[in-house]
Residue, then its C-alpha position, 0 to 999 in steps of 0.5 A: m774823657r775830655a778834661e774839664t776846662g778851668a774856671g778862668a778859661r771858661l770866663l775868658a771864653l765867655g768874655r770874648a764872645e760877649l766882647t764880640l757881641l758888644g762890638r756889634n752893638k753900636t747903641a751899647l758902645y754909644m751909651m758906654l763911651v760917648i754918653p758919660v763924656m757928653l754929660a761931663i762936658a755939659m756939667k763942666q760948662t755949668l760949673v765953669g759958668t758959676n763962681s763956686p762948683g759947690m762946697g769949695l771944690s775945684v771944677a776937677a774935684a766936682l766933675l771927675p768923680a761925677t764922670l766916673g759915676y756916669v760910667l758906672l751908670f751908663g757904661i755898665y748898669s744900663n748896658m748890662t741890664g739890656a744884655y742880661v735880658a737879651r741873653r735870657e730871651e734868646l735862651v743863651l743863659k739857659r743853654l749855658r747852664t747845661g754846660e760846664l759854666r756855673d751860674l756865677e761864671i755865666l753872670a760874671g762872664t757876661a758882664l766881663p767886657a763891659v766891666v773891663l771897658g768901664l774900668a779902663q775908661c775910668v783910668l783914662l778919664v782920671l789921667l786925662g781929666g787931671m791933666v786937662l783940668k790941671d788938678g793933678l792925680p787923686k790924693a788917695p787913689h786907693l780909696l778911689i779904686a775901692g769906690v769904683l770896684i765896689g760900684a762895679v759890683v753893685v751896678v752889675a748885681f743891680a743890672a742882673v736884678s733889674s733884668a728880671l723886671a723886663r720882658t724885652t730889651e726895649a723894656a730894659q731901657l725903662v726899668v733902669l730909669p728909677l735907679m739911674m734917676l735916683s743916683l744922678g739926683g741923690s747920690g752926690m754925682v751932680v751935687p755933693l751931699d755936703a751941700l744939702p741940708d743935714l737931714l736930707g744929706s744923711l738920708l741920701e747917704l744910704l742910697p746904693l751909689s752914695p757911698v761909692m761916690a763918696l769914696i771916689r770923691v774922697g779919693w780924689t780930694g783926700g783929707a777925710g777922717t778914718g771914721e768917715i772912710l770906714k762908714h762909706l766902705a761899710v755902707g758900700l759893702v752892705w749894698a754890694g751884699i744886698a745886691v748879690f743876695a737879690v741876684q740869687r733870689w730873683f734873677r730869672w734864667e728862663p724867658r718871660r713869655 
């Protein structure tokens, strides 16, 4: 009798297959590797053209956390929503469930290449961005890492949930827009929430990616109090739990026909 393959080997095998498909998808690679950098360049030109980037932040402290947020949204969330829809409609997910792979392994293995590439891109952006903008390395890297990791879990889970709303890969490009627009405009990527009126800022702090962006920015600048950090961690973990529960409740394995 053939021995059962270990969970790690199954994840790597599925991840390699997904990496091959990702390499053939020029649109997905463009969204992942080019769009975040283009947005960062456009944002830098805007910040340099003003006297103050906002709330006393340097250009690097305002720009680099936003760039990591762009990677999470465009590199992981948008790509993974389309990938889950495509695998579902092509019956790939249904076939995978008949083998050794468990449901969580299928979802994680499908997301593995995009997440690994996204995290590698974040590391590269932090190192190169800090040198180019002469702002040095993050003051509290452990908080920045925590923010990026929580953000990766949240966006992958929301991608799985969002895929249930789309019948085709073309429709997937539309269902991602609400969360993307809400996060770009209200999670502190472009404008730090501290620069907004108190009541509005407090409400926007409850958005899914707001605690992620807060942790990334605090990790870059340092100087936050323990209570503030714990609040951001708690809200971020709550959103991660909600997103994972939503996947278990609403993710669709069968084609929407």
